Every structure is written in structure tokens, then in C-alpha cells.
Steps between C-alpha positions, in 0.01 A plus 500: 500500500235435235237677709719815516551501122125466440429799728750721314353398168148583616605846617672579171196387300272710717718808452507460122126456482441811707718710272329366189157582640619853601643561153183384331289722723706806404498411133125498492314834463348515844445818709782414738745444216404827334555696822844345547594583143388862543703539823811358334470734204452797736816411690701472180367834384602672823847350476534642150395844620749497788780393269413778255485756784834384642667527159393864465651621831861430597481569878635313799511536877804700608717429804368811672142377464599164644665673800185709543289186514736351759500812718127576489279291720333232285217452747309797362136458416530658156637308200857571392521768232170671575477868591408419860802272530726774364366753753555258786852425377576873472381560858706214636814611312455858629489377859811285446688793347413726795627238744822450305563876480457534877746217559743651250480843668574343838797309359636816336479685832689220671765509227535878537546462876764229451680713239508800734636279778768360272595852386533616862714198579720571198547861616589381850748249362659770285539724805648219708726396213627858460588516869658154479720599206602822674599321818670212323703747296689590820626143546501365147859610438597321820333180379683526169828547685428192714420302185832608346678386816338160468601478134854599590508234770384242246774615262755448779383143542301543819187294560215754500157332488245647263205427727401795725767712336482857373529378141195281544309788659581736211383240249174441688450874542538559125247223424263644761533850354434374146190310613350790691564737209329254264199466730458876543538565126247231414249630753531859382471392137201276571315768699537747215336275242138425424383186676528210259629148482852633445466701822404184691786300348753767599383486862504121503860490376635689803336270757800258515736799518311640801535167682871499424533860621350410837776249564774720354403803711534309825836357394638836381414695814609224739834457326556875487455531877733206559786686330475780758621276787871603485415873488542615862543842656800622689326438837644149511853640471472786750613483859283282717381787716150529647429795271589317181317184603191700587489664159556178306212387280481186283553529127219491244568140397509385863175682573331340199622151589409518867159657424534722802300778340733764643591796287867509409692817589844614390767402750635844574668581831413826666747786480552517878572128522756523217675795671509310829651189341762704311593678822528173688714348227731802503560480877510122531872483409615700807217453749371176649147410398367551852611864506352606169240772555158460354254237588725344764530173304790384291453480127662195347523537126534192288698520178296527183473188293429512132161356411529237232245352267437137608447397136807657334720567803569856384475804723169684488524876473322682781242756396441839658124529536505881500715513186271250328192711589669815364598315184140380451363854542750639251421223253126563537559872444699437183240257367210734580346269759549718808132607503336172402726191508260306276501753215792661321446870431614663181742794492218749449308359796810521719555866404135583571521326836815690600344835395181414691695417816713814464197728468298332777410758767532248782856418396582871471355563846710222650809636327431849639455359850838332467663831405352701787744345747791647304353846440 
């Protein structure tokens, strides 16, 4: 313990003696001391000059200059701030700008292509939606009538479930129509504006609506087809003759459900077959079936049974396909859609079309050929 204390004391005394000797050597007027004094005074003088120079100019490094230093390669051979360094920085920045402009031009071309594609899709959707609204207009009043029947049944105390009902379909259809109108309006409005952050935000807002529309569209069309199941033609109620069974075709809903891919045709019996059946029915009261002239086979007619809706139990009115087609043509003529079903012509366009057809030489030639048989 005592030996350790003695060693510490010796070191401290040695350090103090060294400092005293160094101080005395500097205090004396030797050549080394004079040189050190001159260097110290020179340093103080330079500090004074720099402080005076800094007080005269109030300048600082801007943020743009700092970003320039970060962007420019610092491994250049020339010192920062020199003319050579500035030329090298200008060359490097010019190359970077050219590269960025090329990338920007490519991105703009891609955006233009995407915008044109979206515009074409919007036009196609508008065309399809116009045809959808025109076709649904033929059955919309029937759907409203079915919904009123369900409401009346509820008022009478009957248990009519809301799920898979016409009321639920009309509610979903209204929501689907509102969503698709919102999407189309937003797209048209966004395409007509200058590309900006607001333009991007408008397109991002309709993304959830598009996902919802995908699910709603499948539900709307599937439910609409399911309501067509009780609509049958009069072929199921005609006599069970070979002629009527040969001309029978499945309904539209049955064809869609079975995925047969066959084209549905109106269930219309030929004129000769109808005359033959009426003749057989007229003579069946007095003549045995085996003696009825015609095909040599007896015709057993089954009594007609009223077709009833399995959901409501009410009789379904049979529809004459020819009368419905005539009614559709008349309606299209009155609405100005006889030429192009997807576009409604104005009154002036309809008059011009009628005058053009009336003065067409081909039509006049056909009319003259029809008259020659009577001349």
C-alpha cells in the first residue's frame, strides 16, 4: 500500500517539474519561444480578419444548395465551389434531367393509353346500359305489379319472405343503378380534368364502389332471370299432339338455367296444324276417334289448366308472342328507335328519314313492280 502511494507521488512530482521547466523555457527569450509567439499572434490575427469578414456579409447556405451537394457526386477531383466543380455538376445534372424527362414521357404515354382504354370501356358500358334499360323497361311494370301483390299479401296477413322476393330485387336494382351512375359520372368528370392530385383522389374513391358493383351485377342479373320461371308459353296447355310437341321449345329462363345453349323460339303452331286440330275437335262429338279423317290417328285433347305462380298461387296471364312483337315494334316506332334501337331520333330526324325512304328509287321501283300485277 505504501509502495503504491510513493509511486503516485513520484509521478505527480515529475509532472509538475516538467511543466515548470516548459514554462520557464517559453518565458525566456530564446529562438524557439519567439517563433511560437509569432505563430500564435498570426493565428489570432487571422481569426480577427475572418470575424470581420463574416460580420460584413450576411449569407448562408440555402436548402437548394444543400440538395445540390447531396445530388452531385462528391468524388470529383475538383474542390467544391470551384469553376471546374460547377461545370462537372452542371453536366451531371443535365444528364439526370434528360433521363427523368425520358421516363416522364414514357409514363405519360402509358397514362394516355390507359385513359383511352377507360374511355372506350365507359362508352361500351353506356351502350350496354342503354340496351339494358330499354329491355328492362318492358318488364319493369310487371316487376312493380308483382311487388304490389307481395305488399298486398303482407297486408292481408300472409307470410311472404323478403329474401329472394321482388321487393328485395327492386331495392338491390336501385342501389346498383345509383352506384353505376356514380361511377360513370366520376370517370367522365375525372377524364375531363387536368391530371392532378385531385384527379387521382377521385379515381381512388370509386375503387370500393367498383368492387361492390361486381357483386351487385351478378346478383341483379341472376335474380332477374329467376323471376322468369313461371312465364311459360301456351305450348304446355295445347293438345298433346305430335305436331304441338314437335314445335315446343323451352322458355328463356329454362334455357338459361340448363345452359343448353339452344336458341329459344316462339312456341307458335303452324296454321295447317291448327286447322287440322279444329276440324278434328269439331267432328269428334259425332264420329269415333278411329274414323276421323286426317293423319289416321286419334287426337286426344286434354283440358287446359291455368298456370299458376308457385310463389303467389295466382294465375299467370299467357302472352301472345306475335302480339308482343307487334307491340314492341309500335313502341319503338313511337319512341324513334325503329332505325337504331340504341339511339332515340328526334322528330326532325324521323321526318328526314321518312322523306328519304319515300324518295328512294329502289323503294319506288319495288312499289311499281307490285302494281304491275294489277295493271
